C-alpha positions in Angstrom: 188.4 144.7 42.2 191.4 142.6 43.5 192.0 139.2 44.4 192.8 137.8 47.8 194.5 134.9 49.6 191.1 133.2 49.5 190.4 134.0 45.7 188.8 130.8 44.0 187.1 129.7 40.7 188.9 130.3 37.3 190.8 133.0 35.9 191.2 132.0 32.2 194.2 132.9 30.7 193.2 135.2 27.6 195.5 134.8 24.2 196.3 137.8 22.3 194.2 137.7 19.2 196.4 138.9 15.7 195.6 139.6 12.0 197.2 136.9 9.7 199.4 140.2 9.3 200.6 140.2 12.7 198.8 143.2 13.9 196.6 143.1 17.2 193.0 142.0 16.4 191.1 144.5 18.9 187.5 143.6 17.8 188.4 139.9 18.3 190.2 140.8 21.8 186.6 142.7 22.6 184.6 139.5 21.6 187.0 137.5 24.1 186.7 139.4 26.9 182.7 139.3 26.4 183.1 135.7 26.0 184.7 135.1 29.2 182.3 137.1 30.9 179.0 135.1 29.6 180.9 131.6 30.6 181.1 132.7 34.4 185.0 133.4 34.6 185.7 134.9 37.9 188.8 136.6 36.2 191.2 137.0 33.7 194.9 137.2 33.0 196.6 139.2 30.6 199.9 138.9 28.7 201.1 135.6 30.1 203.1 132.9 28.0 199.6 132.2 26.4 198.9 135.9 25.6 202.5 136.3 23.5 203.4 138.8 25.7 207.1 138.3 24.5 206.4 138.9 21.4 204.5 142.6 22.0 206.2 145.9 22.5 205.8 148.0 25.8 203.2 150.5 24.3 201.1 147.1 22.7 201.4 145.9 25.9 200.0 148.5 27.8 197.1 149.4 25.2 195.9 145.6 25.5 195.7 145.8 28.9 194.2 148.9 29.1 191.7 148.0 26.8 190.8 144.7 29.1 190.3 146.4 32.3 188.1 149.0 30.8 186.0 146.5 29.5 185.6 143.9 31.7 183.3 143.2 34.5 185.5 141.0 36.4 189.4 141.3 38.0 192.3 141.5 35.6 195.5 140.1 36.5 198.3 141.4 34.5 201.6 139.5 33.5 204.5 142.3 34.0 207.4 139.6 33.9 210.7 140.7 33.1 214.5 139.7 33.7 215.2 143.5 35.0 212.8 145.4 37.3 212.7 148.7 35.1 209.8 147.4 32.6 208.8 145.5 35.5 207.9 148.6 37.3 206.7 150.8 34.5 204.1 148.6 33.5 202.8 147.2 36.5 202.8 150.9 38.0 200.5 151.9 34.8 198.1 148.8 34.8 197.4 149.2 38.9 196.5 152.9 38.2 194.0 151.6 35.6 192.4 149.5 37.9 193.9 145.9 37.3 193.2 143.4 40.4 197.1 142.6 40.8 199.9 141.5 38.6 201.7 138.0 37.9 205.6 137.2 38.1 207.2 134.5 36.6 210.9 134.0 37.2 213.9 134.7 34.5 215.3 131.2 33.4 219.0 132.7 34.6 218.1 131.7 38.4 219.5 128.5 39.5 219.7 128.5 43.5 217.1 128.8 46.4 218.6 132.3 47.6 218.7 133.7 44.2 214.7 133.0 43.6 214.0 134.3 46.6 216.2 137.3 46.1 214.5 138.3 43.0 211.2 138.8 44.3 212.5 140.5 46.9 213.9 142.8 43.9 210.6 142.3 42.1 208.5 143.7 45.3 210.8 147.0 45.7 210.2 147.2 42.0 205.9 147.1 42.2 205.7 148.3 45.6 204.8 146.2 48.5 201.0 146.9 48.6 200.6 145.5 45.1 199.6 142.3 45.1 201.2 139.5 42.9 201.1 136.3 41.4 203.8 133.9 41.7 204.0 131.6 38.5 206.0 128.2 39.1 206.5 126.8 36.0 209.6 124.9 35.7 208.6 123.3 32.3 208.9 126.4 30.7 210.9 128.5 32.9 213.6 126.0 33.8 213.3 127.1 37.1 213.0 124.9 40.4 210.8 126.3 43.4 210.7 124.1 46.3 208.4 123.8 48.8 210.5 126.2 50.8 211.2 128.6 48.5 207.6 129.4 48.1 207.0 129.5 51.9 210.1 131.8 52.2 208.7 134.4 49.0 205.2 134.1 51.0 206.7 135.0 54.3 208.9 137.9 53.0 206.4 139.8 50.2 202.9 140.9 51.8 201.9 141.3 48.3 202.5 137.3 47.3 198.7 136.4 47.8 198.4 134.0 44.9 199.9 130.9 43.2 200.0 130.0 39.6 201.0 126.2 40.2 201.7 124.6 36.8 205.0 122.1 38.2 204.5 118.7 36.9 203.9 116.6 38.6 202.6 118.3 41.3 199.9 117.2 42.9 202.1 116.1 45.8 203.4 120.1 46.2 200.0 121.2 46.8 199.4 119.1 49.6 202.7 120.0 51.3 202.1 123.6 51.1 198.4 123.8 52.1 200.4 121.2 55.0 202.7 124.2 55.4 200.2 126.7 56.1 198.1 124.4 58.3 200.9 124.3 60.3 201.8 127.8 60.4 205.0 127.7 58.5 203.7 130.2 55.9 200.8 132.5 55.0 197.9 131.0 53.2 198.3 131.5 49.5 195.4 131.0 46.6 196.2 128.5 44.7 195.2 128.3 41.1 196.7 125.9 38.7 197.8 125.6 35.1 199.0 123.2 32.8 196.0 123.6 30.6 193.7 122.1 33.1 195.4 118.4 32.7 195.2 117.7 36.4 192.5 120.1 37.4 190.1 117.4 38.5 192.5 116.0 41.1 194.3 119.1 42.2 191.0 120.6 43.3 190.8 117.6 45.6 194.1 118.1 46.6 193.4 121.7 48.1 193.4 124.0 45.0 191.3 126.7 44.9 190.7 126.5 40.9 192.2 126.9 37.6 194.5 129.9 36.2 194.7 128.3 32.3 193.8 128.7 28.9 191.7 125.5 28.0 189.7 126.4 24.9 186.7 125.6 27.0 186.9 127.6 30.3 183.3 127.3 30.5 184.1 123.7 31.4 186.3 124.7 33.8 184.0 126.6 35.5 181.5 123.9 35.8 184.4 121.6 37.2 185.7 123.8 39.6 181.6 124.5 40.9 181.1 120.6 40.7 184.4 119.8 42.9 183.8 122.6 45.6 180.3 121.2 45.8 181.4 117.9 46.7 179.9 116.5 43.3 183.2 114.2 42.6 182.0 111.9 40.0 180.3 114.7 38.1 183.4 116.6 38.3 185.1 113.7 36.9 182.5 112.8 34.2 182.7 116.6 32.8 186.5 116.8 32.8 187.1 113.2 31.2 184.7 114.0 28.2 187.1 116.6 27.8 190.6 114.9 28.5 191.4 113.8 25.0 191.4 117.6 23.8 193.3 118.5 27.1 195.7 116.7 26.2 196.0 117.5 22.6 196.7 120.9 24.1 199.2 119.7 25.7 201.7 118.6 23.2 204.7 121.1 23.4 204.5 123.9 20.4 201.1 122.8 19.0 199.3 124.0 22.5 198.4 127.8 21.4 197.5 126.9 18.0 195.3 124.4 19.2 193.6 126.9 21.6 193.4 129.7 18.6 192.1 127.0 16.4 189.0 126.2 18.5 188.3 129.9 20.0 188.0 130.6 16.1 185.8 127.7 15.5 183.5 128.5 18.3 183.6 132.3 16.3 185.2 134.2 19.0 188.2 134.9 16.8 188.3 136.2 13.8 191.7 134.5 13.0 193.9 131.9 14.7 196.7 133.3 13.5 199.9 133.8 16.0 202.7 136.3 15.8 205.8 135.7 14.3 207.9 133.6 14.9 205.5 131.1 15.5 204.5 127.5 14.1 200.9 126.4 12.6 198.6 123.7 12.7 198.7 121.4 9.5 195.9 120.2 7.8 196.3 116.9 9.5 196.5 118.1 12.6 193.4 120.7 12.0 191.3 117.5 11.0 192.3 115.9 14.5 191.2 118.7 16.6 187.9 118.4 14.5 187.7 115.3 15.3 188.2 115.5 19.0 185.8 118.6 19.0 182.5 116.4 17.1 183.5 113.4 19.8 183.1 115.8 22.0 180.1 117.1 21.2 178.5 114.0 21.8 178.8 114.8 25.7 178.9 118.2 25.8 176.7 120.3 23.7 178.7 123.3 24.3 181.2 121.5 21.9 178.7 121.7 18.6 180.5 124.2 16.8 180.8 125.0 13.1 
């Protein structure tokens, strides 16, 4: 299974389940994979920022990727981001041999100029192989690397494996429109555009030309339905469903708290045994948990999927 320039739908970003002592919780990981399949995602991305990849050692990262690839019945993208190319090459080669659909590469935060960014992705392509499909992650809010439309076009033109953009610039609606215009003018090849940022702007991103979502919101089943409704042209229904979830989506977007909220809700949904993050990490206060519970109860009056313990 792989992805292409025309891939559409929802590629959920999977958190890494941990026990309270910090060990990887593999039974919860199995349930999580099965859950994503049951709600109809088109693919899954592991070992991203939401997956706490920087807190894993190389053997843990490979073991998690192996388990997910073997268990899932849909394409798996594996994050292989690294400041250096040796670790990137090693993990990429291993997961592609296992059957991954491709890899995702974020820029290191040391890159500042356009030429540095373009040069880094040229080096990444040399490391993983020009035939390995990869997702270009554009997330300046976290990585502090500003990728202009022209830089993205240069990377797409220079690297045949660059098939997908994980679009997380903010504000970013005009960027999607501009990139689609560059494609229409023949200035760059088409990229599948899947959007992140917790789904915060998914409703209008779809209307601007996005193909779907690649994010970790704790109700991926909602994301699947919104993308489907948008592609079918049922604008009001898509916005109505999205609007019902917007208060919880907004709450998730708090810097430093988003992953804690997502894991807490997934625990309440019976998928994770614990909402633990690996240290160093924060946790939700009692007040925050009560606020999330309130938001979920309010959501349940509009979307039955939120009727959870």
